[in-house]
N, C-alpha and C positions, 0 to 999 in steps of 0.2 A: 503494500499499500504506499510505503514511503516514497517510492519511485514513481508509482503509477498515477497518483492523484495529487492535486493541488491541495493547499491548506484548506481553502474554502470548500472544495468537495469533500475532503475528509471531514471537516467540521459538520458540514450538512448531513452527511451519511451517519454521523454519531448520533443524530437526533433518532434515527430508527433504532440504534442501540438503546437509547433512552426510553422511548415509549412503548417499545415492543413488550416490556415487562407487563404492561397493562393487559395486552392481548392474551397473555398466557395466565397470569394470576386472576385478574378480575373477570375476563371474558369466559374462561374455560374452568377455573378451579373454584371460583365462587358459586357458580350453578350447582356444583355437587354438594356444597354445604347448604344451599337454599333448598334443594330438592329433599335433603335429609329431614327438613322440618314439616314434611307433608306426607300423609299416607296415600292421597290420590295424585299419583305421579302425572297422569294425563292432564288433570286440571292445573297443576303446578307448572307443567311444560307450556301450557297455554298462556299462563299468567306471565311467565318469564318472556315468552315471545312478544307479547303485547307491550311490555315495558320496554323491551329493546326496541320495538317499532316506534314507540312514543318519543324516546330520547333521540332516535335518529330523525324523526319528523321535525323536531324543533330546530335542529341544525340545519335540515334541509330548506325549511322556509326562510331561514336567516342567511344561508350562505351567498346567494347573489349579492345582498346588500353588504354582507361583511367582506366579500371579496373585492367589491368596488371601493369600499373605504379603505382597504389595505393597499390599493394601488397609489393613494395619496402619499405625499412625502411624509416620511417617519412614522407612518401608521402601521405598516405590515408588521414590524418587529413588536410594536406595542400591543397589538391584538393577539399576536402570537403568544406573547408572555401572559396576558390575560387568561386565555383558555388553558395554557399549561398549568396555571396557578389553580384554576377550578379543578382540573383533574388531579393534580398532586395532592391539593387539600381533601379532596373526596376520599383518595386512597388512604391518606393518613388517618382520617376520621373512621375508617372501617376497623381500625385496630381493636376498638372496644366491642365490635359485634359479636365475636365468637364467645364472649363471657356473658352476654345477655342478648341472645339472638332474638330479634323482632323482624318478621319478614317484611313489615311495612318500612322499617329503617334500611334493611338490606337494598330493597328495591330503589329507594330514594337515593342512597348513596351511589348505587350502581348506575342509575340514570344520569346523576350528575357527573360521574367520572367518565361515562360515555360521551356526555355533552362537550366536556373539557377536551377529551381525546380527539373527537371529530372536529371540533371547532379549530383546534391548533393545527391539525392536518391541512386545513384550507390554505393556510399562510406557509406552512412548511412545503406543500407541493408548490405553491406559488413561487417559492425561492429557487426551484429546480432550474429554470431557464436562466436564473441570474448567476449561478454558480458555476455552470459548465457550458460547453458548446453543444450546438445541435448534434453533431457527429458522436459526442461521447454521452449523450443522454441517456441512451438504453443501458449502457454499462454502468454509469453512476447510480441510476435508479435501482438496477439490480443488485448492486454491491450494498447499497442502503438497506434493502430487504434482507440480504444475506446476513449483514452484520446484526441487524435486529433479531434474526432467528438464533445465530450462534452465540451472541453475547447478552443482548437484552432479554431475550426469552429463556435461554438455556441456563445461564449461571445462576439467576435468581430462583429459577425452578428447581434446579439441583439442591440449593440450599433449603428451599422448602421441603423437598422429598426427605432429605436427611433428617430434618427436625420432625417431619411427619412420622418418621419411624423411631425417634428417640424420645420425644416429649408428648405430652397430651395434645390432642388435635387442636383444642382452642388455643393453646399457645402458639403452635406451628401456623395456624391461620392468622393469628394476630401479628406475628413476626413477618409473615409474607406479605400482608397488606402494608404495614409499616415500611418494609424494605421496598416495596413497589413505588410508594410515594418518594422516598429518599433517592432511590436509583433514577426514577424518572427526572427528579429535580437537578441532581449532580451532573448527570451526563447530557443535560440540555445546555450546560454552561459553555462548551466549545461552539455551539451554534449561536448563541447569544454573543459571543466575544468576537467571533471571527467572520460571521456572515453578514453582510450589510446590504440594504435596499439601494441598489445602484440605479435602477430605472423606476421613475415614478412621475406621477402627475402633481404639479406644484399645488400646495395647499393654498386655498382662498377663501374669501367670505362666501357663505352659502354652499359650502363643501357638502353638506348633508343633502341639501336639495339636488345638487349636481350629481350626487351618487345615485339617485333614482333615474335621473335622465340618462346617465352613463350606463346604468344597469339595462335600461330598456334598449339602448343602442347596441350593447353587447348581445342581447337576446336576439335582436334583429340580425346581427352579423352571423350568429350561429345558425339560425334558421335558413339564412341565404346560402350558407356554405353547406352544400348537400353531403359532401364527404364527412365533414365534422358532425353534422346533425345525425347522420345514420350511425356513425361511431357512437355517439352518445346514447342513442336508442339501444343499440346492441350492448353497450356497456351497462345501461340501466337494468337489463335482464340477466346477463350473465354474472355481473358482479354481485347481484342480489343473490344468486345461487351459491356463489363462493362465500359471501358473508354469512348465509344461513347456515351452512355447514359449519362455519367457524363458531358461530354464537350458539348453535343448538346441538353441537356434537356430544358434550358431556351430559347435557339434559337428556338427549336421546339414549345414551348409554346407560344413564341411571334408570330410565324408564324400562329399559331391557333387562335391569337387574345385573348389569355388568359390574364387577367388583371395582371399588373406586381406585384401589391401588393399581390395578390393571390399566384403567383408563388414564391415570396420571402418568404411568411409565409409557404408556403409548404416546401421550402427548409429548413427553421428553423426547421419544424417538423422533416425532415429527419435527422438533425444533432443530435436532441434530442434522437430520437428512435434509431439511429445507435450505440449510445454508448452502451446500455444494450445488443443489439443484437450482436455486435462485441464481447463482453465478453462471451455471450452465446455460440457463435460459438467456442470459445477458450475452454470453459468449456466442451461442448458436444464432442469436438474433442478428449479429454482425455479419454471420456467414449466410443465413437462410432468409433474413429479413423478420422484423419483429411481428409483422402481421402473421407469417406462417407459424411462429413459434407461439403466439397467442391463441391461434385456432387449435393447435394441438392441445393446449392446456384446457380449453373449453371443452373438447371431446373427452378428455381424461375425466373431467368432473361429471360428464353425463354417465360415463361408466361407473363412477362412484356411487351416483344415486341409485343405479340399478343393483348394485352390489349391496348397498346399504339396506334395501328392501329385504335382502335374504339373509341378514345377520341372525345367526342362531347361537354362535359360540364366541367365546372371548377371542380366540385367533382370528375370526373374521373381522373383529374390530381393528385388530392390529394390521391386517392386510389393507384395510380401507384407509387407515391412519397413514400407512406407507405410501398409498397412492395419493393422498392429499398432500403429503410432503413433496412429491415430485413436482407439483404444479401450483401450489398455492401462491409462494412468493412470486414465481415467474408471471403468473397472470396479473397480479397486482402491480408489479414493477413495470411490465411493458405496457400495461393500460396507461398508466402515469406518463411514461416517456413518449409513447405514441401521440398521446393527446398533446403533450408539451410541444411537440415539433409542429403541431398544426397551428398554433397560437400565432396570429399575423403580426402583433405588435408586443414586444416583450415588456413595454411599459404597462401594458394591461393584463399582464400574465395572471395576477390575482383575480382580476374580473372573470376570465375564462375558467380559471380553476374553481372559482366560486360556483359557476354552473355545473363543472364537473363534479363537484360535491353534491349539487342538487340531484344529479341523476343517480349518483352513487348512494346518497343517503335516503332518498325516497324509494329507491330499489330495497334498501335494508328495512323498510317499513313493511313491504309485501311479503317477503319471504318467511320471515319468523312467524308472521300472522298465519300465513297459508299452512306452514308446517303444523302449527298448533291446531288450526281449524280442521285440517284434514285428519289429524289424530283423533280429535273429539268426535267428528262425524263417524269415522270408521269404529270408534268405541261404542257409539249409540247402535249402530247396525250390529256388531258382534254381540253386544249385550242382549239386543232383541232376540237373535237367533240362538243364544246359548244362556238360557235362564240359570241362575245360580252359579255363573263364572265368578271366580274370586277377583278381587281388584288388581292383584299382582298379574294374574294371568291376562286380564283384560288389557292392562297397560302394555304388556309384552306383545299381544296380538295386534293392538291398534297402532302403536307407535310407528311401526315401518312405513305406514301409509303416509305419514308425516314427511319422511325423507323421500319417498317416491314422488310426492307432490312436487319436489323441487326440480325434478327432471322436466317438467312442463315449462318452467322458467328458462332452463338451458336451452331447450329446443327452440323457444321463441327468440332468445338471444342469438343463437347460432344462425338463425335465419335472417336476422338484422345484420349480423356480422358478415355474412356471405354478400348481402346486398352492398354494405359499406365497401367490402374489399373489391368487388367488381366495379363500383363507381370509381373507387381510388385508382385502380389499374387503368381504367378508361381516361380518366382525367389526366393521369401521368403518361398515357400512351404506352403502358406495358403489356406486352403479348403474354 
């Protein structure tokens, strides 16, 4: 890394190292703790999905305005710090939860941490075109995700697993949530110190009103750009599938009565494997093109949904986790860099990434809700046809229909992605 990347690129990538701890501890470990408070796993799964959707919805409706405000002089860094602070403080507040668990408090802090995480990412992604060149964007983005997996996710998670085996669960959980907040804050420092907003719109009187007018202009520019618009529609669907698998994986495993230790070890494997595969996606993108590698990742996830429907044993969960590891980081990294290359004016990078977040976050509303809804409807039908079935057996029989429903989203997303790709090739006269 010392020779391959500039100081700005490395500092920008370190934020992936910083915030990825949230993705492993809060997004995937916290649900296991939450599910343990309920007997009706199907209902708890639907509640978790609904709260996930609500927190994403709030960011989604604010994203275009936030993105536009971030393009004014000195605003991008300030807004970035504001959202990081919300996420960090929410994680630190979680340290008391394991000792006096109340599901309402858990959901509130979870939603706030999601809000901070997603809001900060609008501005983090917006800095990508400022820290690197058009040609290096795929590589830098992929390395960012790779560092997030191997460092931000793996190291804190290993610490948690060691504590989980040595001390009471409540203490292990408390330390994990506290470490999440501290880790996130400390490793954000290089980004704050070395990454500057070089391209901006001058601040002036009436800036807030101008933001709405500029936001409308950006929306118009996106709708007029057929390639960009088709890509965002495709992204809306396929990233929803990816996020749903991330957010609902341990909830789904709990509903299937898969041992929590097995799930956490499988998650650790995902973080370790995801690092080289994220880098591999970035390397192969240089050779075969980002669009080709992104298409491969989408089809891998379609296979994951089909396999997920047929999970009956612990080792099945491990196989699916390994498949997720091959493509999760690659899809996210290439989506970010491919879109970044489409932005026509670097001064307005945050405006465009604000809309990028809209499509990503609104999609995150649909998937978790659909996952929970499909599971509940399946449970009703199964219970009606099998009077006397136990709750645990009902959860195990109904939950697979939740993961199968995600396949619908990937199918629609792949259709729009093909339309984007064909339009892109035609526009650039590629045979």
